[in-house]
C-alpha positions in Angstrom: 58.1 -5.6 27.7 58.4 -5.9 23.9 61.4 -8.2 24.3 59.5 -10.4 26.7 56.6 -10.7 24.2 58.9 -11.5 21.3 60.7 -14.1 23.5 57.4 -15.8 24.4 56.3 -15.8 20.7 59.5 -17.5 19.7 59.0 -20.3 22.1 56.9 -23.2 20.9 53.5 -23.1 22.6 49.8 -22.5 22.3 50.0 -18.8 21.5 52.6 -19.3 18.7 50.6 -22.2 17.2 47.4 -20.1 17.3 49.1 -17.1 15.6 50.5 -19.4 12.9 47.0 -20.9 12.2 45.3 -17.5 12.3 47.8 -15.9 9.9 47.3 -18.8 7.5 43.6 -18.5 7.7 43.7 -14.7 7.3 45.9 -14.8 4.2 43.9 -17.7 2.7 40.7 -15.6 3.2 42.2 -12.4 1.8 43.4 -14.0 -1.4 40.0 -14.6 -3.0 38.8 -11.2 -1.8 41.7 -9.5 -3.5 41.3 -11.6 -6.6 37.6 -10.9 -7.0 37.9 -7.4 -8.6 40.0 -8.9 -11.3 37.8 -11.9 -11.8 34.6 -9.8 -12.0 36.1 -7.9 -15.0 37.1 -11.2 -16.8 34.1 -13.4 -16.2 30.3 -12.7 -16.5 27.7 -13.0 -13.8 26.5 -16.3 -15.4 29.9 -17.9 -14.9 29.9 -16.9 -11.3 26.5 -18.5 -11.0 27.9 -21.8 -12.4 30.8 -21.6 -10.0 28.4 -21.0 -7.1 26.6 -24.3 -7.9 29.7 -26.3 -8.5 31.5 -25.0 -5.4 28.4 -25.6 -3.2 28.3 -29.3 -4.2 32.1 -29.6 -3.8 32.2 -27.9 -0.4 29.3 -30.0 0.8 31.1 -33.2 -0.2 34.4 -32.0 1.1 33.0 -31.3 4.5 30.8 -34.3 4.9 31.9 -37.3 2.7 34.1 -38.7 5.4 31.1 -38.7 7.7 33.0 -36.5 10.2 35.4 -39.4 11.1 38.3 -36.9 10.4 37.4 -35.1 13.7 38.5 -38.2 15.6 42.0 -38.2 14.2 43.3 -36.1 17.0 41.8 -38.3 19.8 43.7 -41.6 19.9 46.6 -42.0 22.3 48.5 -44.2 19.9 49.8 -42.8 16.6 49.1 -46.2 15.0 45.4 -45.8 15.9 45.4 -42.2 14.5 46.9 -43.6 11.3 44.0 -46.1 11.0 41.5 -43.3 11.7 43.1 -41.3 9.0 42.8 -44.2 6.6 39.2 -44.8 7.7 38.4 -41.2 6.9 40.0 -41.4 3.5 38.4 -44.7 2.6 35.0 -43.5 3.8 35.2 -40.4 1.7 36.5 -42.4 -1.3 33.6 -44.8 -1.0 31.0 -42.0 -0.6 32.3 -39.9 -3.5 32.7 -42.9 -5.8 29.1 -43.9 -5.2 28.0 -40.3 -5.8 30.0 -40.1 -9.0 28.0 -43.1 -10.4 24.7 -41.6 -9.2 25.6 -38.2 -10.6 26.1 -39.7 -14.1 22.5 -40.7 -14.2 21.0 -37.5 -12.7 23.3 -35.0 -14.4 21.1 -34.1 -17.4 17.8 -33.6 -15.5 19.7 -31.7 -12.8 21.2 -29.4 -15.5 17.8 -28.7 -16.9 16.3 -28.1 -13.5 19.1 -25.6 -12.5 19.2 -24.1 -16.0 22.9 -24.8 -16.3 23.7 -26.9 -19.4 27.4 -27.4 -18.4 26.2 -29.5 -15.3 25.2 -32.3 -17.7 28.9 -33.3 -17.8 30.3 -31.3 -14.8 28.1 -32.8 -12.1 29.8 -36.3 -11.9 33.2 -34.6 -11.6 32.1 -32.6 -8.6 32.3 -35.9 -6.7 36.0 -36.3 -7.8 36.9 -32.7 -6.7 34.9 -33.2 -3.5 37.1 -36.2 -2.7 40.2 -34.1 -3.1 38.8 -31.4 -0.9 37.9 -34.0 1.7 41.4 -35.4 1.5 42.7 -31.9 2.1 40.6 -31.4 5.2 41.4 -34.9 6.6 45.1 -34.4 6.1 45.0 -31.1 7.9 43.5 -32.8 11.0 46.3 -35.3 10.7 48.9 -32.5 10.6 47.3 -30.8 13.5 47.6 -34.0 15.6 51.3 -34.0 14.9 51.6 -30.2 15.6 52.6 -29.3 12.1 50.8 -26.0 12.3 53.0 -24.2 9.8 52.1 -26.9 7.2 48.4 -26.5 7.9 48.7 -22.7 7.4 50.8 -23.2 4.2 48.2 -25.7 2.9 45.4 -23.2 3.2 47.4 -20.5 1.5 48.5 -22.9 -1.3 44.9 -23.9 -2.0 43.4 -20.4 -2.3 46.4 -18.9 -4.0 46.6 -21.7 -6.7 42.8 -21.4 -7.2 43.0 -17.6 -7.7 46.0 -17.7 -10.0 44.5 -20.5 -12.1 41.2 -18.7 -12.4 42.9 -15.4 -13.5 45.2 -17.2 -15.9 42.5 -19.3 -17.5 40.3 -16.3 -17.7 42.9 -14.2 -19.4 43.5 -17.1 -21.8 39.8 -17.0 -22.7 39.3 -20.6 -21.6 35.6 -21.5 -21.5 34.5 -22.3 -17.9 37.9 -21.1 -16.7 36.4 -19.9 -13.4 35.1 -23.4 -12.6 38.3 -25.2 -14.0 40.5 -22.9 -11.9 38.5 -23.7 -8.8 38.5 -27.4 -9.4 42.3 -27.6 -10.1 42.9 -25.4 -7.1 41.2 -28.0 -4.8 43.5 -30.7 -6.3 46.6 -28.5 -6.1 45.8 -27.8 -2.4 47.0 -31.3 -1.6 50.4 -30.8 -3.2 52.3 -30.0 -0.1 50.6 -32.8 1.8 52.1 -35.4 -0.4 55.6 -34.4 0.8 54.7 -34.0 4.5 52.6 -37.1 5.2 54.5 -40.4 5.8 52.2 -42.6 3.8 54.5 -45.7 4.1 54.1 -45.5 7.9 50.3 -45.2 7.7 50.1 -48.2 5.3 52.4 -50.2 7.6 50.1 -49.5 10.6 46.9 -50.4 8.7 44.9 -53.2 10.2 41.5 -54.4 9.1 40.5 -55.3 12.7 41.6 -51.8 13.9 39.6 -50.1 11.2 36.5 -51.9 12.2 37.1 -51.4 15.9 37.8 -47.7 15.5 34.8 -47.1 13.3 32.7 -48.5 16.1 34.6 -46.6 18.8 34.0 -43.3 17.1 30.6 -44.1 15.8 29.1 -40.9 17.4 30.8 -38.8 14.8 28.7 -40.1 11.9 25.7 -40.6 14.2 25.7 -37.2 15.9 28.2 -34.7 14.3 27.3 -35.7 10.8 23.5 -35.0 10.9 24.1 -31.7 12.6 26.7 -30.7 10.0 24.4 -31.8 7.1 21.7 -29.5 8.5 24.2 -26.6 8.7 25.6 -27.1 5.3 22.1 -27.4 3.8 21.1 -24.1 5.4 24.3 -22.5 3.9 24.2 -24.0 0.4 20.5 -24.1 -0.3 20.4 -20.7 -1.8 23.0 -21.6 -4.5 20.9 -24.5 -5.7 17.4 -23.1 -5.5 18.0 -19.5 -6.8 18.7 -20.7 -10.4 15.4 -22.7 -10.3 13.5 -19.5 -9.3 15.4 -17.1 -11.6 18.5 -17.7 -13.7 22.3 -18.1 -13.5 23.0 -14.4 -13.9 21.0 -13.5 -10.8 22.7 -16.3 -8.9 26.0 -14.8 -9.9 25.0 -11.4 -8.6 23.8 -13.0 -5.3 27.0 -15.2 -5.0 29.4 -12.2 -5.3 27.2 -10.1 -2.9 27.1 -12.8 -0.2 30.7 -13.8 -0.6 32.1 -10.3 -0.4 30.0 -9.1 2.5 30.3 -12.1 4.7 34.0 -13.1 4.1 35.8 -10.1 5.7 33.8 -10.2 9.0 33.6 -14.0 9.3 37.2 -14.2 10.5 36.8 -11.4 13.0 33.7 -13.0 14.4 35.4 -16.4 14.7 38.4 -14.9 16.4 36.2 -13.1 19.0 34.1 -16.2 19.4 37.2 -18.4 20.1 38.6 -15.9 22.6 35.1 -15.6 24.2 34.8 -19.4 24.6 38.1 -19.6 26.6 37.4 -16.5 28.8 33.8 -17.4 29.4 34.7 -21.0 30.4 37.2 -19.6 32.9 34.7 -17.0 34.2 32.1 -19.7 34.8 34.6 -21.7 36.9 35.7 -18.7 38.9 32.5 -16.7 39.3 29.8 -19.3 38.8 28.3 -17.3 35.9 29.2 -15.5 32.6 26.8 -12.5 32.8 29.4 -9.8 33.5 31.7 -10.9 30.7 28.9 -11.5 28.3 27.4 -8.0 28.9 30.7 -6.3 28.6 31.6 -8.0 25.3 28.2 -7.5 23.8 28.5 -3.7 24.2 32.0 -3.8 22.8 31.1 -5.9 19.7 28.0 -3.7 19.0 30.1 -0.6 19.3 32.6 -1.9 16.7 30.3 -3.7 14.3 27.2 -1.6 14.1 29.0 1.4 12.4 30.6 -1.0 9.9 27.3 -2.5 9.0 25.6 0.9 8.7 28.3 2.0 6.3 28.0 -1.2 4.4 24.2 -0.6 4.1 24.7 3.0 2.9 27.7 2.4 0.6 27.3 -1.1 -0.8 26.0 -0.1 -4.2 28.6 2.5 -5.1 31.4 0.3 -3.6 30.4 -2.7 -5.7 30.1 -0.6 -8.8 33.6 0.9 -8.3 35.5 -2.1 -7.1 33.9 -4.8 -9.3 32.8 -2.7 -12.3 29.5 -1.1 -13.3 28.0 -4.3 -14.5 28.0 -5.5 -10.8 25.8 -2.6 -9.5 22.9 -5.1 -9.0 25.1 -7.2 -6.8 25.8 -4.2 -4.6 22.0 -3.7 -4.3 21.7 -7.3 -3.1 24.5 -6.8 -0.6 22.7 -3.7 0.8 19.5 -5.7 1.3 21.4 -8.6 2.9 23.2 -6.3 5.4 20.6 -6.5 8.3 20.6 -10.3 8.1 24.4 -10.4 8.0 24.6 -8.0 11.0 22.3 -10.1 13.2 24.0 -13.3 12.0 27.4 -11.9 13.0 26.2 -10.9 16.5 24.6 -14.4 17.0 27.6 -16.5 15.8 30.0 -14.3 17.8 28.3 -15.4 21.0 26.9 -18.8 19.9 29.6 -20.5 22.0 27.5 -19.6 25.0 25.3 -22.6 24.2 28.4 -24.8 24.4 29.5 -23.2 27.7 26.1 -23.6 29.3 25.7 -27.1 27.8 22.6 -26.1 25.8 23.7 -27.7 22.5 20.1 -28.6 21.5 19.4 -24.9 21.0 21.9 -24.8 18.1 20.1 -27.7 16.4 16.7 -26.0 16.9 18.0 -22.7 15.4 19.5 -24.4 12.3 16.2 -26.3 11.8 14.2 -23.1 12.0 16.7 -21.5 9.6 16.4 -24.2 7.0 12.6 -24.5 7.3 12.2 -20.7 6.8 14.6 -20.8 3.8 12.5 -23.5 2.1 9.2 -21.8 3.0 10.4 -18.5 1.4 11.6 -20.3 -1.7 8.3 -22.1 -2.0 6.4 -18.8 -1.7 8.6 -17.1 -4.3 8.1 -20.0 -6.7 4.3 -20.3 -6.4 3.7 -16.5 -6.2 6.2 -15.6 -8.9 8.1 -13.1 -6.7 10.8 -11.0 -8.4 14.3 -11.3 -7.0 14.1 -8.1 -5.0 10.9 -9.3 -3.3 12.5 -12.6 -2.4 15.8 -11.2 -1.1 13.9 -8.5 1.0 11.6 -11.0 2.6 14.5 -13.5 3.1 16.8 -10.9 4.7 14.0 -9.6 7.0 12.9 -13.1 8.1 16.5 -14.2 8.7 17.2 -11.0 10.7 14.2 -11.9 13.0 15.4 -15.5 13.4 19.0 -14.5 14.3 17.8 -11.7 16.6 15.6 -14.2 18.3 18.5 -16.7 18.6 20.7 -14.0 20.1 17.9 -12.9 22.6 17.6 -16.6 23.6 21.3 -16.5 24.6 20.6 -13.4 26.7 17.7 -15.2 28.4 19.9 -18.2 29.1 22.8 -16.1 30.5 20.4 -14.3 32.8 18.6 -17.5 33.9 21.9 -19.2 34.6 23.0 -16.2 36.7 19.8 -16.3 38.8 20.1 -20.0 39.3 23.8 -19.6 40.4 22.7 -16.7 42.7 20.0 -18.9 44.3 22.5 -21.7 44.9 24.9 -19.3 46.4 27.7 -20.1 44.0 28.1 -16.6 42.6 31.5 -15.0 43.4 
């Protein structure tokens, strides 16, 4: 049996490709987690707060500045068309980030005053430059995926996170001011190093055609028209806190929040994504074979709850002493924030694990509604905190409680949809 499994894994195929990508993603996510106890002893909470703002802007631009054209790279039948979509994505990102670079020059100082971060007065324009390099990294990964260079994609992810962690530690030990941000920025640029040796840029340039660029931009217009707005909404709901918290409080509190959120959500995000991807495939097959997904859904919900609930209970009970021990006594407050955020993170984990149900049952509008409610609630709570002068603990408690209710409601909506679909299939006589 073991020999058969090893033989199958050695053969090129979906399983092997998936394992390569998963291993690359896992290692890439573990590196910053392992580096954090070292970084927390080198840098102060205020420096983590500045990193939080800079990285939020960079991740936003890296994910969206190509207007989601990069998703279309894998679609064309002809490689020459894919080369032009690659170029279209790069040129679009370059144009967007160049425009933002010029805009950021004019708004940098007022933004720095608003966010209480003096360094942003000169750093802000350069976030557009780093954002372009991150976008280039993401675009190139899709190009490599098209050509089934999965090991390169995995290596790229590891290179980017490893170079970032090493640079941050090195610059920190050298007492370089803003070393945490410099290390992050240089890491995004360094992440593209391997790509320069793996992409045949001469071939891409040779295949470039102005008419093709225009035709393909029109052919795949739904990516900027549909995928882009949905992704903007999602990124705003994720990154809003890093921008508004320093307005309400200060950089030190943002630094505490940043570490609490990053350390509590990172380890279980990969687990949830892995379960979600497996569920998507199995549930799709179940729907075709049985006409419904109720049995599989119910079985997996119980299993996921049985595994995750004890973990989150322990996280709630032990967050403060764990943060104090792992990251140093100066980070005890960050552990308190992690404890308060635990209920929200639990319900968020459960929801996102089964959110693919909306895709399977073709109810994608539910996702848009949930993200809209999410963003609206976040803004409302920030407004209340601002006008009522809430202390940080009041804001984070209300925020966690409200988000818990939203994600619980979103998960219950999935339960209702699954049961409704089962009853409809039963009435039509298509249940097997």
